[in-house]
ROVEXZA-632694 format. One record per residue (C-alpha): residue number from 1; x, y, z; residue in three letters. Coordinates in Angstrom, 3 decimals, padded with zeros to 6 digits. Each point is the difference from the previous one (the first is absolute). Example, Ala and Ser with C-alpha at 12.3 -4.5 7.8 and 13.67 -1.06 7.14 Angstrom:
// residues 2
[1 [012.300 -004.500 007.800] Ala]
[2 [001.370 003.440 -000.660] Ser]
***
This chain:
// residues 406
[1 [073.172 009.113 -059.169] Unk]
[2 [-001.332 001.275 -003.296] Unk]
[3 [-003.516 000.176 001.384] Unk]
[4 [001.244 002.047 002.994] Unk]
[5 [002.102 002.372 -002.113] Unk]
[6 [-002.825 001.307 -002.192] Unk]
[7 [-002.129 001.308 002.909] Unk]
[8 [003.092 001.664 001.453] Unk]
[9 [000.702 001.751 -003.302] Unk]
[10 [-003.606 001.195 -000.190] Unk]
[11 [000.235 001.316 003.562] Unk]
[12 [003.250 001.827 -000.767] Unk]
[13 [-001.487 001.597 -003.098] Unk]
[14 [-003.101 001.050 001.903] Unk]
[15 [002.115 001.478 002.802] Unk]
[16 [002.112 001.905 -002.526] Unk]
[17 [-003.090 001.452 -001.672] Unk]
[18 [-001.391 000.998 003.391] Unk]
[19 [003.241 001.778 001.011] Unk]
[20 [000.160 001.736 -003.369] Unk]
[21 [-003.568 001.195 000.430] Unk]
[22 [000.805 001.309 003.476] Unk]
[23 [003.142 001.669 -001.338] Unk]
[24 [-001.975 001.850 -002.663] Unk]
[25 [-002.154 001.506 002.695] Unk]
[26 [002.984 001.230 002.101] Unk]
[27 [000.593 003.763 -000.069] Unk]
[28 [002.964 001.145 -002.090] Unk]
[29 [002.831 001.744 001.843] Unk]
[30 [000.574 003.566 -001.145] Unk]
[31 [003.532 000.513 -001.344] Unk]
[32 [002.045 003.140 000.650] Unk]
[33 [003.354 000.502 -001.723] Unk]
[34 [002.629 002.284 001.521] Unk]
[35 [003.380 000.793 -001.568] Unk]
[36 [002.822 000.365 002.573] Unk]
[37 [003.775 000.580 -000.218] Unk]
[38 [000.934 -001.782 003.229] Unk]
[39 [001.934 -003.184 000.585] Unk]
[40 [001.595 -001.769 002.945] Unk]
[41 [-000.758 001.496 003.405] Unk]
[42 [-002.093 002.832 -001.438] Unk]
[43 [-002.264 -002.392 -001.869] Unk]
[44 [-000.407 -002.262 003.044] Unk]
[45 [-001.118 002.984 002.083] Unk]
[46 [-002.455 001.072 -002.700] Unk]
[47 [-001.358 -003.504 -000.454] Unk]
[48 [-000.678 -000.389 003.719] Unk]
[49 [-002.410 002.928 -000.363] Unk]
[50 [-001.587 -001.571 -003.097] Unk]
[51 [-000.540 -003.283 001.854] Unk]
[52 [-001.779 001.853 002.799] Unk]
[53 [-002.208 001.766 -002.575] Unk]
[54 [-000.926 -003.257 -001.753] Unk]
[55 [-000.843 -001.597 003.334] Unk]
[56 [-002.355 002.877 000.802] Unk]
[57 [-001.393 -000.023 -003.571] Unk]
[58 [-000.324 -003.696 -000.991] Unk]
[59 [-001.719 000.847 -003.290] Unk]
[60 [003.008 001.940 -001.329] Unk]
[61 [003.187 -001.492 -001.461] Unk]
[62 [002.958 002.426 -000.230] Unk]
[63 [002.503 -000.782 -002.778] Unk]
[64 [003.287 001.956 000.351] Unk]
[65 [001.963 000.649 -003.191] Unk]
[66 [003.630 000.373 001.089] Unk]
[67 [002.446 001.926 -002.188] Unk]
[68 [003.255 001.847 000.592] Unk]
[69 [-000.702 002.157 -003.090] Unk]
[70 [-003.354 001.270 001.227] Unk]
[71 [-000.008 003.351 -001.795] Unk]
[72 [000.715 -001.545 -003.397] Unk]
[73 [-002.473 -002.865 000.435] Unk]
[74 [-002.743 002.272 001.299] Unk]
[75 [000.546 002.381 -002.930] Unk]
[76 [-000.289 -002.927 -002.419] Unk]
[77 [-003.124 -001.381 001.697] Unk]
[78 [-001.708 003.407 -000.007] Unk]
[79 [000.911 000.568 -003.673] Unk]
[80 [-001.464 -003.413 -000.879] Unk]
[81 [-003.169 000.844 001.952] Unk]
[82 [000.616 -003.026 002.221] Unk]
[83 [001.140 001.513 003.323] Unk]
[84 [-000.129 -001.784 003.352] Unk]
[85 [-002.849 000.950 002.321] Unk]
[86 [002.457 001.627 002.403] Unk]
[87 [003.672 000.913 -000.258] Unk]
[88 [002.679 001.293 002.310] Unk]
[89 [001.174 003.459 -001.040] Unk]
[90 [003.520 000.426 001.374] Unk]
[91 [000.099 003.774 -000.300] Unk]
[92 [-002.162 003.098 000.065] Unk]
[93 [001.247 000.702 -003.526] Unk]
[94 [-001.676 -003.209 -001.170] Unk]
[95 [-003.268 001.133 001.608] Unk]
[96 [000.235 003.344 -001.792] Unk]
[97 [000.683 -001.831 -003.257] Unk]
[98 [-003.067 -002.266 000.146] Unk]
[99 [-002.655 002.080 001.740] Unk]
[100 [-002.422 001.612 -002.366] Unk]
[101 [000.465 -002.989 -002.299] Unk]
[102 [000.310 -003.673 000.891] Unk]
[103 [-000.103 000.511 003.776] Unk]
[104 [-003.516 -000.216 001.487] Unk]
[105 [-001.235 002.160 002.915] Unk]
[106 [-000.420 -001.793 003.310] Unk]
[107 [-002.718 000.119 002.599] Unk]
[108 [002.518 -000.247 002.836] Unk]
[109 [000.203 002.268 003.037] Unk]
[110 [003.587 001.264 000.329] Unk]
[111 [-000.584 002.399 002.909] Unk]
[112 [002.022 -002.199 002.372] Unk]
[113 [003.153 000.407 -002.116] Unk]
[114 [002.494 002.744 000.792] Unk]
[115 [001.031 002.659 -002.502] Unk]
[116 [001.389 -000.133 -002.617] Unk]
[117 [-001.074 -003.647 -000.444] Unk]
[118 [-003.734 000.663 000.005] Unk]
[119 [000.030 002.883 -002.460] Unk]
[120 [000.293 -001.966 -003.224] Unk]
[121 [-003.185 001.212 -001.656] Unk]
[122 [-000.861 001.926 -003.139] Unk]
[123 [-001.705 003.361 -000.073] Unk]
[124 [-003.372 -001.720 000.219] Unk]
[125 [000.888 -001.217 003.484] Unk]
[126 [-000.077 -003.700 -000.837] Unk]
[127 [002.555 -002.421 001.450] Unk]
[128 [001.957 -002.017 -002.558] Unk]
[129 [002.462 -002.010 002.115] Unk]
[130 [000.523 -001.047 003.594] Unk]
[131 [003.378 -000.456 001.735] Unk]
[132 [000.416 -003.550 001.272] Unk]
[133 [003.511 000.377 001.435] Unk]
[134 [002.358 002.904 000.495] Unk]
[135 [003.709 000.715 000.535] Unk]
[136 [002.203 002.775 001.389] Unk]
[137 [003.141 000.290 -002.132] Unk]
[138 [001.937 002.800 001.737] Unk]
[139 [001.874 -002.319 002.363] Unk]
[140 [003.739 -000.581 000.444] Unk]
[141 [000.592 -003.441 001.533] Unk]
[142 [002.909 -001.299 002.065] Unk]
[143 [000.917 -002.755 002.452] Unk]
[144 [000.133 001.794 003.335] Unk]
[145 [002.371 -002.615 001.461] Unk]
[146 [002.635 000.622 -002.645] Unk]
[147 [-000.547 003.523 -001.362] Unk]
[148 [-000.152 003.277 001.969] Unk]
[149 [-003.262 001.891 -000.434] Unk]
[150 [000.171 001.887 -003.318] Unk]
[151 [-000.499 003.753 -000.207] Unk]
[152 [-003.462 001.357 -000.741] Unk]
[153 [000.735 002.014 -003.156] Unk]
[154 [001.201 -000.978 -003.454] Unk]
[155 [002.855 002.527 000.083] Unk]
[156 [001.305 -001.539 003.234] Unk]
[157 [-000.430 -003.517 -001.388] Unk]
[158 [002.332 000.946 -002.859] Unk]
[159 [002.822 000.234 002.530] Unk]
[160 [-000.554 -003.449 001.497] Unk]
[161 [002.612 -002.691 -000.735] Unk]
[162 [-002.492 -002.890 -000.148] Unk]
[163 [-000.822 -001.709 -003.279] Unk]
[164 [-003.496 000.012 -001.460] Unk]
[165 [-001.865 -003.074 -001.196] Unk]
[166 [-001.193 000.586 -003.556] Unk]
[167 [-001.618 -002.176 -002.643] Unk]
[168 [-001.751 001.516 -003.029] Unk]
[169 [-000.943 -003.017 -002.079] Unk]
[170 [-003.678 -000.963 000.009] Unk]
[171 [-002.211 -002.399 -001.987] Unk]
[172 [-001.939 001.475 -002.881] Unk]
[173 [000.626 003.552 -001.169] Unk]
[174 [000.529 001.596 003.425] Unk]
[175 [003.756 -000.364 000.522] Unk]
[176 [001.245 003.212 001.575] Unk]
[177 [-003.026 000.640 002.241] Unk]
[178 [001.956 -000.160 003.307] Unk]
[179 [002.224 002.835 -001.194] Unk]
[180 [-002.985 001.994 -001.255] Unk]
[181 [-001.702 -000.307 003.394] Unk]
[182 [003.198 001.013 001.762] Unk]
[183 [000.591 003.080 -002.169] Unk]
[184 [-003.612 001.110 000.500] Unk]
[185 [000.315 -000.489 003.750] Unk]
[186 [003.097 002.202 000.125] Unk]
[187 [-001.743 002.725 -002.020] Unk]
[188 [-003.063 -000.106 002.272] Unk]
[189 [002.162 000.241 003.137] Unk]
[190 [002.191 002.809 -001.345] Unk]
[191 [-002.490 002.164 -001.907] Unk]
[192 [-003.365 -000.733 001.610] Unk]
[193 [-003.475 -000.818 -001.254] Unk]
[194 [-000.556 002.929 -002.405] Unk]
[195 [003.138 -000.635 -002.046] Unk]
[196 [-000.717 -003.743 000.030] Unk]
[197 [-003.543 000.443 -001.314] Unk]
[198 [001.105 002.483 -002.651] Unk]
[199 [002.680 -002.397 -001.219] Unk]
[200 [-002.382 -002.950 -000.237] Unk]
[201 [-002.605 002.052 -001.868] Unk]
[202 [002.555 001.699 -002.257] Unk]
[203 [-001.110 003.395 001.303] Unk]
[204 [003.023 002.282 000.277] Unk]
[205 [002.532 -002.491 001.388] Unk]
[206 [001.669 -001.757 -002.910] Unk]
[207 [002.168 -003.093 000.092] Unk]
[208 [003.063 002.072 -000.785] Unk]
[209 [-000.737 002.634 002.665] Unk]
[210 [002.496 000.427 002.877] Unk]
[211 [-002.147 -001.670 002.727] Unk]
[212 [-000.562 -003.153 -002.056] Unk]
[213 [003.583 -000.149 -001.217] Unk]
[214 [001.276 000.374 003.581] Unk]
[215 [-002.177 -002.905 001.143] Unk]
[216 [001.501 -002.255 -002.694] Unk]
[217 [003.531 001.106 000.870] Unk]
[218 [-000.520 -000.465 003.735] Unk]
[219 [-001.347 -003.496 -000.597] Unk]
[220 [003.048 -000.899 -002.080] Unk]
[221 [002.361 001.415 002.639] Unk]
[222 [-001.561 -002.485 002.448] Unk]
[223 [000.178 -003.097 -002.199] Unk]
[224 [002.976 000.783 -002.280] Unk]
[225 [001.990 -003.139 -000.654] Unk]
[226 [-003.152 -002.124 -000.271] Unk]
[227 [000.125 -000.419 -003.786] Unk]
[228 [-000.705 -003.733 000.422] Unk]
[229 [-003.409 000.984 001.420] Unk]
[230 [-001.421 000.020 -003.546] Unk]
[231 [000.532 -003.771 -000.060] Unk]
[232 [-001.178 -000.671 003.553] Unk]
[233 [-003.671 -000.449 000.868] Unk]
[234 [-001.406 002.134 002.796] Unk]
[235 [-000.909 -002.969 002.172] Unk]
[236 [003.586 -001.251 -000.278] Unk]
[237 [001.228 003.332 001.372] Unk]
[238 [-002.447 -000.307 002.909] Unk]
[239 [001.459 -003.416 000.824] Unk]
[240 [003.506 001.520 -000.004] Unk]
[241 [-001.050 002.323 002.836] Unk]
[242 [-001.084 -003.016 002.062] Unk]
[243 [003.301 -001.738 -000.771] Unk]
[244 [001.973 003.111 001.078] Unk]
[245 [001.581 000.493 -003.427] Unk]
[246 [-001.186 003.615 000.037] Unk]
[247 [-001.192 002.241 002.824] Unk]
[248 [-002.870 002.244 -001.116] Unk]
[249 [-003.111 -000.579 -002.095] Unk]
[250 [-002.735 002.257 -001.336] Unk]
[251 [-003.651 -000.806 -000.566] Unk]
[252 [-003.183 -001.491 001.386] Unk]
[253 [-000.014 -002.689 002.683] Unk]
[254 [-001.853 -002.379 -002.334] Unk]
[255 [002.883 000.237 -002.492] Unk]
[256 [002.570 -001.091 002.568] Unk]
[257 [001.003 -003.599 000.711] Unk]
[258 [-000.027 000.183 003.783] Unk]
[259 [-000.793 -003.373 001.605] Unk]
[260 [-003.027 000.154 002.297] Unk]
[261 [001.917 -001.373 003.002] Unk]
[262 [002.600 002.795 -000.258] Unk]
[263 [-002.715 002.639 -000.324] Unk]
[264 [-001.578 -000.987 003.309] Unk]
[265 [002.903 001.423 002.023] Unk]
[266 [000.134 003.063 -002.293] Unk]
[267 [003.541 -000.805 -001.062] Unk]
[268 [-000.674 001.703 -003.339] Unk]
[269 [-001.289 003.531 000.297] Unk]
[270 [-000.077 003.234 -001.975] Unk]
[271 [000.417 003.759 -000.066] Unk]
[272 [-001.977 002.578 -001.985] Unk]
[273 [002.287 002.434 -001.874] Unk]
[274 [-002.901 002.383 -000.489] Unk]
[275 [000.271 003.221 002.019] Unk]
[276 [-003.022 001.373 -001.880] Unk]
[277 [-002.209 -002.810 001.381] Unk]
[278 [-001.032 -001.029 -003.505] Unk]
[279 [000.053 -003.697 -000.829] Unk]
[280 [-000.057 -001.914 -003.266] Unk]
[281 [-002.723 -002.661 -000.001] Unk]
[282 [-001.537 -002.485 -002.402] Unk]
[283 [-002.884 -002.442 -000.144] Unk]
[284 [-001.434 -002.860 -001.963] Unk]
[285 [-003.564 000.779 -001.070] Unk]
[286 [-002.781 -002.160 -001.411] Unk]
[287 [-002.250 001.232 -002.799] Unk]
[288 [-002.950 -001.471 -001.885] Unk]
[289 [000.037 -000.547 -003.776] Unk]
[290 [-003.247 -001.835 -000.752] Unk]
[291 [-003.683 000.763 000.405] Unk]
[292 [-002.773 -002.046 001.562] Unk]
[293 [001.949 -002.342 002.249] Unk]
[294 [-001.436 000.203 003.536] Unk]
[295 [002.689 -002.384 001.243] Unk]
[296 [002.715 002.438 -001.097] Unk]
[297 [-001.801 002.822 001.806] Unk]
[298 [-000.156 -002.087 003.179] Unk]
[299 [003.666 -000.943 -000.214] Unk]
[300 [001.279 003.546 -000.504] Unk]
[301 [-002.155 001.247 002.896] Unk]
[302 [001.409 -002.807 002.139] Unk]
[303 [003.620 000.816 -000.929] Unk]
[304 [-000.597 003.646 000.946] Unk]
[305 [-001.433 -000.914 003.384] Unk]
[306 [001.775 000.066 003.344] Unk]
[307 [-000.488 -003.743 000.628] Unk]
[308 [001.829 -001.069 -003.164] Unk]
[309 [002.752 002.564 000.397] Unk]
[310 [000.501 -000.905 003.657] Unk]
[311 [000.527 -003.615 -001.079] Unk]
[312 [002.380 001.070 -002.755] Unk]
[313 [002.362 002.112 002.136] Unk]
[314 [000.610 -002.826 002.466] Unk]
[315 [000.900 -002.504 -002.697] Unk]
[316 [003.709 -000.285 -001.008] Unk]
[317 [001.188 002.823 -002.260] Unk]
[318 [-000.268 003.053 002.277] Unk]
[319 [-002.845 001.676 -001.895] Unk]
[320 [-001.526 003.207 001.374] Unk]
[321 [-003.586 001.210 -000.199] Unk]
[322 [-001.167 003.525 -000.791] Unk]
[323 [-003.345 -000.828 001.621] Unk]
[324 [-000.272 001.978 003.230] Unk]
[325 [-001.922 -002.855 001.639] Unk]
[326 [002.968 -002.392 -000.303] Unk]
[327 [002.126 000.648 003.073] Unk]
[328 [001.268 -003.391 001.231] Unk]
[329 [003.349 -001.258 -001.282] Unk]
[330 [001.778 -003.054 001.364] Unk]
[331 [003.394 001.517 -000.839] Unk]
[332 [001.022 003.112 001.978] Unk]
[333 [002.233 001.497 -002.701] Unk]
[334 [-002.783 -000.480 -002.559] Unk]
[335 [-002.449 001.641 002.422] Unk]
[336 [002.231 003.069 000.423] Unk]
[337 [000.286 000.456 -003.748] Unk]
[338 [-003.758 -000.438 -000.429] Unk]
[339 [-000.473 002.755 002.577] Unk]
[340 [001.661 002.428 -002.413] Unk]
[341 [-003.028 -000.388 -002.274] Unk]
[342 [-002.174 001.512 002.745] Unk]
[343 [002.444 002.614 001.269] Unk]
[344 [000.838 003.583 -000.843] Unk]
[345 [002.324 -001.028 -002.846] Unk]
[346 [-000.923 001.172 -003.482] Unk]
[347 [-000.257 -003.073 -002.214] Unk]
[348 [000.891 000.176 -003.695] Unk]
[349 [-000.339 -002.795 -002.498] Unk]
[350 [003.218 -001.129 -001.668] Unk]
[351 [000.811 002.300 -002.894] Unk]
[352 [000.484 -002.787 -002.542] Unk]
[353 [-003.238 -001.644 001.150] Unk]
[354 [-001.882 003.246 -000.564] Unk]
[355 [001.434 000.909 -003.382] Unk]
[356 [-001.324 -001.071 -003.369] Unk]
[357 [001.157 -003.627 -000.444] Unk]
[358 [002.110 000.964 -003.029] Unk]
[359 [001.816 002.669 002.037] Unk]
[360 [000.528 -002.495 002.829] Unk]
[361 [001.501 -002.517 -002.413] Unk]
[362 [002.385 002.663 -001.338] Unk]
[363 [000.922 000.962 003.582] Unk]
[364 [000.900 -003.611 000.813] Unk]
[365 [002.129 -000.353 -003.140] Unk]
[366 [001.811 003.259 000.781] Unk]
[367 [000.897 -001.300 003.474] Unk]
[368 [001.570 -003.107 -001.525] Unk]
[369 [001.886 002.035 -002.613] Unk]
[370 [001.239 002.507 002.611] Unk]
[371 [001.471 -002.777 002.124] Unk]
[372 [001.624 -001.424 -003.148] Unk]
[373 [001.814 003.309 -000.576] Unk]
[374 [-002.265 002.023 -002.301] Unk]
[375 [000.155 003.806 000.219] Unk]
[376 [-002.613 001.333 002.433] Unk]
[377 [-000.738 003.183 -001.971] Unk]
[378 [-000.874 -001.944 -003.124] Unk]
[379 [-002.209 -002.399 001.966] Unk]
[380 [-001.919 002.805 001.716] Unk]
[381 [-000.532 001.898 -003.247] Unk]
[382 [-001.330 -003.184 -001.592] Unk]
[383 [-002.437 -000.452 002.894] Unk]
[384 [-001.221 003.572 -000.482] Unk]
[385 [-000.653 -000.799 -003.655] Unk]
[386 [-001.976 -003.145 000.900] Unk]
[387 [-002.161 001.937 002.444] Unk]
[388 [-000.597 002.847 -002.448] Unk]
[389 [-000.883 -002.430 -002.804] Unk]
[390 [-002.784 -001.576 002.076] Unk]
[391 [-001.645 003.360 000.644] Unk]
[392 [-002.992 000.069 002.339] Unk]
[393 [-000.068 -003.567 001.261] Unk]
[394 [-002.356 -001.054 002.835] Unk]
[395 [001.228 001.003 003.444] Unk]
[396 [-000.669 -001.712 003.310] Unk]
[397 [-002.086 002.034 002.425] Unk]
[398 [001.196 000.578 002.613] Unk]
[399 [003.729 -000.732 -000.149] Unk]
[400 [000.645 000.951 003.633] Unk]
[401 [-002.135 000.229 003.110] Unk]
[402 [000.245 000.411 003.763] Unk]
[403 [-002.169 -002.504 001.881] Unk]
[404 [-002.027 000.963 003.045] Unk]
[405 [001.688 -001.206 003.168] Unk]
[406 [-003.302 -001.375 001.299] Unk]
***
């Protein structure tokens, strides 16, 4: 046995050396890091697109960095000069903050995207971010089997007896954002695009001006009695609508908790309380933060393309695409909402998303304090002071746009 074992050992060693030599000659896979804020269903939908990309590009390995505190972690990575190759930018305000600095220009054709999603460029005409999924936020949801169709204006909705689903708590530093979106939506519907743009830019419409104050007060008249909302997460409130513990909800389809089987028969549907035909929208964008990584360039071009976005919208999560070439949705309600992105509606990015991040953070805190009983006048004056202190901060261009109906 000893005489047989030695030759076997020699053979094993020789085989190992041969495999090692072959391994040294194998091409190295190119690594692309991308920082994302998604989890659960959203991450699964995103990762299905990444898997398709890796299959089509076998030499590239995509490494997602998942964080619920994306803004803070991205800020820290950029400050340490160790950013990811790509990162999701959850607002147009974040794009305005980074472009001209850490954000790199892209060689991506955005002509297939509808306005205002494709207009995120600097004065030099270069593109700095591409929208990978979009949302329409100006929707009032209800269960059509249990709740009569709501009225189509905010003033009429004030007179309805139904209860609203409301949760304001959110991971990270964004608690209050559902209220901020709602207040902005009311202002846009009541005052129109010009007043909305002037408020966001700080140009003539202050926080303590009558139109803005009235939007806050109208919002509170709808949800008054929901003080516990500051301790309830938004997704919990969405579940309460499904469980019939409240009757009306506000926000994007992707933020609701509607089961797919109940969406097929269009049991849950919506109205648009926007007589001015102006809608509040948002998007998640991807930007590039490193130089000289061809794999990152290929991935961001892929994510911007119709093939990837078509895959994404038909995964769970009810994402929408602002790419005009994406027209097929498995869910009929989702398809109708997506059609608004190619209609005659004027689309305006969420106010808080478009503001300087410090102003947005103050807006969110003010929402929480208002619900907890703080005086509205004092809160609005404090917000005016925050905006004035920041001075000429970067502004998203454009804030609103009306897509071609083609």
